[in-house]
MARTORDREN-800133 format. One line per 8 residues: for each residue x, y, z of C-alpha. Coordinates in steps of 0.05 Angstrom, whole numbers, plus 5000, padded with zeros to 4 digits. Layout:
BEGIN
X/Y/Z | ... $
END
This chain:
BEGIN
8617/7978/5011 | 8579/8040/5007 | 8652/8074/5024 | 8677/8048/4963 | 8620/8069/4921 | 8624/8138/4946 | 8703/8143/4931 | 8690/8113/4866 $
8629/8163/4856 | 8623/8203/4789 | 8629/8270/4831 | 8688/8237/4864 | 8722/8221/4801 | 8707/8279/4765 | 8724/8328/4825 | 8795/8293/4816 $
8802/8288/4742 | 8783/8361/4736 | 8838/8383/4795 | 8890/8339/4761 | 8872/8360/4698 | 8874/8436/4712 | 8949/8408/4733 | 8957/8385/4659 $
8930/8441/4632 | 8973/8491/4673 | 9039/8456/4657 | 9019/8460/4582 | 9001/8523/4592 | 9073/8550/4624 | 9109/8502/4574 | 9083/8551/4521 $
9093/8614/4550 | 9175/8593/4573 | 9169/8572/4495 | 9135/8645/4479 | 9187/8678/4518 | 9258/8632/4494 | 9227/8641/4419 | 9220/8725/4425 $
9283/8733/4464 | 9331/8674/4443 | 9301/8670/4377 | 9301/8592/4326 | 9370/8580/4349 | 9362/8588/4428 | 9288/8548/4422 | 9339/8492/4383 $
9390/8495/4441 | 9335/8493/4488 | 9300/8434/4459 | 9373/8399/4455 | 9376/8414/4526 | 9316/8384/4549 | 9306/8322/4511 | 9385/8297/4535 $
9362/8304/4602 | 9289/8282/4606 | 9326/8216/4572 | 9381/8216/4629 | 9321/8220/4673 | 9278/8168/4654 | 9338/8123/4661 | 9356/8138/4722 $
9293/8140/4754 | 9286/8067/4740 | 9212/8074/4722 | 9196/8077/4806 | 9144/8127/4799 | 9084/8084/4784 | 9119/8035/4837 | 9112/8085/4885 $
9037/8105/4867 | 9016/8033/4879 | 9058/8016/4943 | 9037/8081/4979 | 8956/8080/4947 | 8950/8004/4975 | 8983/8020/5045 | 8961/8086/5064 $
8896/8065/5100 | 8954/8025/5151 | 8999/8079/5183 | 9055/8034/5204 | 9063/8002/5140 | 9060/8063/5103 | 9114/8109/5150 | 9159/8036/5121 $
9135/8053/5050 | 9150/8118/5052 | 9221/8107/5080 | 9238/8064/5031 | 9209/8118/4977 | 9258/8176/5004 | 9318/8122/5000 | 9300/8101/4926 $
9292/8172/4906 | 9355/8198/4935 | 9389/8143/4899 | 9356/8156/4832 | 9366/8233/4837 | 9441/8227/4853 | 9450/8165/4798 | 9426/8221/4751 $
9471/8276/4767 | 9520/8225/4765 | 9512/8205/4696 | 9504/8272/4674 | 9568/8299/4704 | 9607/8236/4681 | 9571/8236/4609 | 9575/8314/4598 $
9626/8306/4552 | 9588/8250/4506 | 9517/8285/4512 | 9554/8353/4488 | 9582/8313/4432 | 9522/8278/4415 | 9472/8336/4419 | 9513/8400/4389 $
9573/8361/4350 | 9631/8385/4403 | 9647/8388/4467 | 9635/8470/4476 | 9573/8452/4521 | 9614/8403/4566 | 9609/8451/4629 | 9533/8455/4618 $
9520/8392/4624 | 9558/8393/4692 | 9520/8445/4714 | 9456/8415/4690 | 9463/8350/4731 | 9436/8387/4800 | 9379/8393/4746 | 9366/8328/4731 $
9378/8303/4805 | 9328/8358/4824 | 9275/8339/4776 | 9276/8267/4788 | 9265/8284/4863 | 9212/8333/4848 | 9178/8279/4805 | 9185/8224/4861 $
9155/8273/4919 | 9101/8279/4860 | 9090/8205/4863 | 9079/8198/4939 | 9027/8262/4947 | 8996/8226/4884 | 8991/8155/4913 | 8963/8186/4975 $
8908/8225/4943 | 8928/8296/4965 | 8905/8332/4901 | 8894/8402/4927 | 8974/8397/4963 | 8992/8367/4890 | 8956/8421/4850 | 8979/8485/4893 $
9054/8451/4889 | 9043/8448/4817 | 9024/8512/4801 | 9063/8550/4845 | 9124/8514/4826 | 9120/8525/4754 | 9094/8598/4760 | 9170/8610/4804 $
9205/8571/4751 | 9171/8617/4696 | 9184/8679/4728 | 9252/8659/4757 | 9277/8644/4689 | 9252/8691/4641 | 9295/8745/4666 | 9351/8699/4648 $
9345/8686/4580 | 9334/8767/4577 | 9400/8788/4617 | 9437/8730/4597 | 9421/8707/4533 | 9432/8641/4508 | 9472/8637/4574 | 9409/8641/4615 $
9379/8568/4577 | 9416/8527/4633 | 9408/8561/4696 | 9330/8575/4673 | 9320/8494/4670 | 9359/8483/4734 | 9311/8537/4769 | 9245/8503/4743 $
9268/8430/4769 | 9292/8469/4843 | 9225/8513/4847 | 9177/8450/4834 | 9217/8403/4874 | 9214/8452/4940 | 9150/8464/4929 | 9130/8386/4917 $
9173/8371/4985 | 9138/8422/5024 | 9067/8404/5007 | 9093/8328/5023 | 9123/8344/5090 | 9056/8379/5103 | 9014/8325/5077 | 9047/8269/5118 $
9063/8262/5192 | 9131/8227/5180 | 9185/8209/5224 | 9244/8179/5202 | 9254/8115/5218 | 9315/8065/5225 | 9325/8041/5163 | 9347/7969/5168 $
9366/7946/5093 | 9351/7861/5106 | 9279/7876/5132 | 9254/7923/5079 | 9301/7888/5022 | 9227/7841/4991 | 9194/7909/4990 | 9256/7942/4954 $
9266/7893/4908 | 9191/7888/4887 | 9189/7965/4875 | 9260/7967/4832 | 9235/7901/4796 | 9160/7938/4775 | 9189/7999/4764 | 9254/7972/4712 $
9194/7931/4669 | 9160/7990/4671 | 9223/8030/4641 | 9232/7976/4592 | 9162/7980/4569 | 9170/8059/4556 | 9240/8054/4524 | 9214/7996/4480 $
9155/8041/4462 | 9206/8101/4446 | 9249/8058/4399 | 9185/8017/4361 | 9158/8099/4343 | 9235/8112/4314 | 9231/8039/4275 | 9171/8065/4249 $
9196/8130/4229 | 9258/8099/4196 | 9207/8055/4157 | 9175/8115/4134 | 9237/8144/4112 | 9261/8087/4064 | 9196/8078/4034 | 9165/8137/4029 $
9205/8209/4049 | 9233/8247/4117 | 9168/8298/4096 | 9125/8240/4105 | 9160/8226/4179 | 9150/8298/4189 | 9079/8310/4164 | 9069/8244/4211 $
9098/8274/4268 | 9058/8340/4261 | 8990/8303/4252 | 9008/8257/4321 | 9031/8315/4360 | 8965/8354/4347 | 8931/8292/4369 | 8973/8277/4425 $
8970/8350/4452 | 8887/8349/4445 | 8877/8294/4487 | 8943/8272/4516 | 8921/8314/4576 | 8867/8277/4587 | 8896/8207/4591 | 8949/8243/4640 $
8886/8266/4691 | 8857/8204/4688 | 8913/8160/4701 | 8941/8208/4757 | 8874/8193/4788 | 8852/8126/4763 | 8920/8084/4787 | 8920/8103/4859 $
8849/8083/4864 | 8852/8016/4835 | 8912/7996/4863 | 8874/8008/4936 | 8833/7958/4911 | 8864/7910/4865 | 8861/7852/4912 | 8775/7861/4909 $
8744/7833/4857 | 8679/7869/4865 | 8709/7928/4880 | 8760/7928/4818 | 8710/7919/4770 | 8665/7981/4801 | 8725/8025/4800 | 8747/7992/4726 $
8678/8002/4698 | 8665/8076/4728 | 8727/8092/4700 | 8715/8067/4629 | 8643/8100/4628 | 8680/8168/4646 | 8737/8161/4602 | 8685/8151/4533 $
8637/8203/4553 | 8689/8255/4569 | 8725/8230/4508 | 8672/8223/4447 | 8656/8307/4446 | 8732/8322/4445 | 8748/8273/4389 | 8690/8298/4345 $
8715/8373/4366 | 8765/8354/4342 | 8745/8326/4274 | 8704/8381/4265 | 8770/8434/4279 | 8830/8397/4245 | 8828/8445/4179 | 8827/8511/4240 $
8884/8470/4285 | 8930/8462/4231 | 8922/8534/4216 | 8934/8554/4278 | 8989/8504/4310 | 9029/8496/4247 | 9016/8527/4181 | 8971/8518/4107 $
9029/8474/4085 | 9009/8415/4136 | 8947/8414/4107 | 8946/8348/4067 | 8953/8317/4151 | 8875/8331/4155 | 8848/8258/4133 | 8908/8225/4179 $
8894/8267/4234 | 8820/8247/4234 | 8836/8168/4231 | 8885/8179/4286 | 8827/8220/4324 | 8786/8151/4311 | 8844/8118/4340 | 8847/8153/4399 $
8771/8151/4409 | 8785/8074/4416 | 8846/8069/4454 | 8799/8103/4507 | 8764/8037/4513 | 8828/7995/4526 | 8850/8053/4578 | 8820/8029/4647 $
8832/7958/4634 | 8917/7970/4620 | 8929/7988/4686 | 8904/7929/4712 | 8969/7882/4702 | 9005/7934/4741 | 8961/7943/4802 | 8960/7864/4805 $
9034/7868/4799 | 9036/7817/4738 | 9096/7831/4719 | 9106/7773/4665 | 9029/7791/4638 | 9055/7860/4626 | 9112/7841/4590 | 9076/7798/4542 $
9018/7843/4538 | 9039/7914/4535 | 9111/7913/4503 | 9109/7846/4475 | 9049/7834/4430 | 9024/7914/4439 | 9091/7932/4403 | 9089/7879/4345 $
9020/7889/4340 | 9039/7962/4325 | 9106/7950/4282 | 9067/7899/4234 | 9000/7943/4225 | 9043/8013/4219 | 9091/7978/4159 | 9033/7941/4120 $
8974/7996/4121 | 9035/8054/4107 | 9062/8005/4046 | 8994/7999/4018 | 8963/8066/4035 | 9019/8112/4036 | 9013/8171/4095 | 8937/8152/4112 $
8952/8087/4126 | 8990/8108/4197 | 8924/8131/4210 | 8883/8074/4188 | 8940/8021/4228 | 8922/8060/4293 | 8846/8041/4287 | 8855/7975/4267 $
8910/7952/4314 | 8866/7988/4372 | 8812/7950/4352 | 8849/7880/4355 | 8878/7908/4423 | 8809/7920/4455 | 8790/7846/4445 | 8857/7821/4467 $
8855/7860/4528 | 8798/7842/4547 | 8791/7779/4549 | 8861/7769/4580 | 8833/7812/4631 | 8769/7770/4636 | 8819/7708/4641 | 8869/7731/4696 $
8829/7777/4733 | 8752/7761/4723 | 8736/7829/4701 | 8679/7844/4665 | 8639/7900/4634 | 8564/7915/4660 | 8515/7917/4620 | 8510/7995/4627 $
8582/8003/4610 | 8577/7963/4544 | 8524/8004/4523 | 8555/8071/4539 | 8607/8049/4504 | 8575/8029/4438 | 8536/8089/4433 | 8591/8139/4444 $
8629/8098/4401 | 8570/8105/4344 | 8576/8180/4349 | 8648/8184/4340 | 8654/8130/4278 | 8589/8165/4260 | 8625/8239/4260 | 8685/8217/4226 $
8649/8188/4166 | 8608/8250/4160 | 8680/8291/4164 | 8689/8266/4092 | 8628/8289/4055 | 8630/8353/4028 | 8638/8419/4073 | 8567/8434/4063 $
8541/8369/4091 | 8601/8355/4143 | 8585/8424/4170 | 8519/8417/4181 | 8515/8349/4213 | 8583/8346/4251 | 8556/8405/4302 | 8497/8363/4303 $
8529/8304/4319 | 8577/8339/4372 | 8517/8372/4410 | 8482/8300/4405 | 8547/8279/4439 | 8548/8332/4487 | 8479/8323/4518 | 8492/8247/4525 $
8562/8254/4566 | 8517/8308/4608 | 8461/8260/4614 | 8507/8205/4644 | 8552/8257/4687 | 8486/8280/4715 | 8457/8212/4725 | 8519/8188/4766 $
8516/8254/4806 | 8445/8243/4824 | 8468/8165/4837 | 8514/8192/4889 | 8473/8251/4934 | 8415/8188/4933 | 8477/8147/4966 | 8496/8209/5015 $
8420/8207/5040 | 8413/8134/5060 $
END
């Protein structure tokens, strides 16, 4: 039990979060730098072409990947202490990676004329999509090996592979834009996929003493079936979420205007880019740990409570900072024409803070392999609630109603998710966790309310609340670190 406490201590969690968070920040920076070079060397048209290639191939990767990456993470994390079992799981994962990569390449190759027509309105880019089929395969394989490293908790190797692979793709791709112009876009995409794949593959081979086993399908069929069934339900969840967002955009366009759709997406992108990397970093670290101990109720309660405390104390100062700097962020990232979305961004910010409360609980369905519960809670109930609240509040409150919708549906979701997890998994928040969540929520909502006061008041009080939230976060984290030191000294 003490070993589990050390593994899930504040110090251990913060170390992994900082490492994975660094990866996310680095990847975002690489993406921004690449986009800047595309804009400088190829102009708006080049950015448009690049975006169309990327979005279409990303969709193919999602479909062809069968949602298996989280399934890989779960199985590896749950069996990494049993070396014999781990070798069998890795053997299955490697073959599934090969299968999905080839499936993605085949789909891209066969659909290349249609992809060209759908994306560009003509068949001129058919050969480009045929060439991109190799990039699709490499991207799927690279994401697969990333999942294997994630499941084994190889933080340092995963970080190094991401950084080196990203830099190699950047420095190799920019000269292609310079010398070949538009014709360099596809080779640059393929090169990035190749470089990241090679470095993830190299890191995997360095971290695992893996010898290829004889593969007998009949023996491994139950595990393969379990992985694919979990992966498919996760993929369905992603696709339904994307479709729900599309339906909401259509509703906003029909009952409002195309301008409102653009304003909503702009506000959404600012909020998601700001805090999305935090959720991504937390998920990279949290899910493998939860999967490894999901059958032990006491350990599971400890992990989820610790994660809930970490999430909320990190998120609160960040959200308050977002509320404070929203006008400047809009001017920097967008333009003054988008200043009308300031109230919407602030509502969305509070909604995201509340989402941080349910974030650790949502993974319990997957970690416990309860596909039916995941389907009903995360796909059916969640998306019905999303559509209903969005339609209702947009109809009565226009654009700002979409922000109110996020707050309302997330508040409802907190109660639904908590009582569901309590009933099915016996999960309960500790008194300490409830206290931390309550204080952070009060500070976040307080800053939100103050943000609507005249500038002379809001610019005075919001920094004060921000400072208090930072001091409280520092106190909680330092206290947690001291507890870890006391545990080590026993």
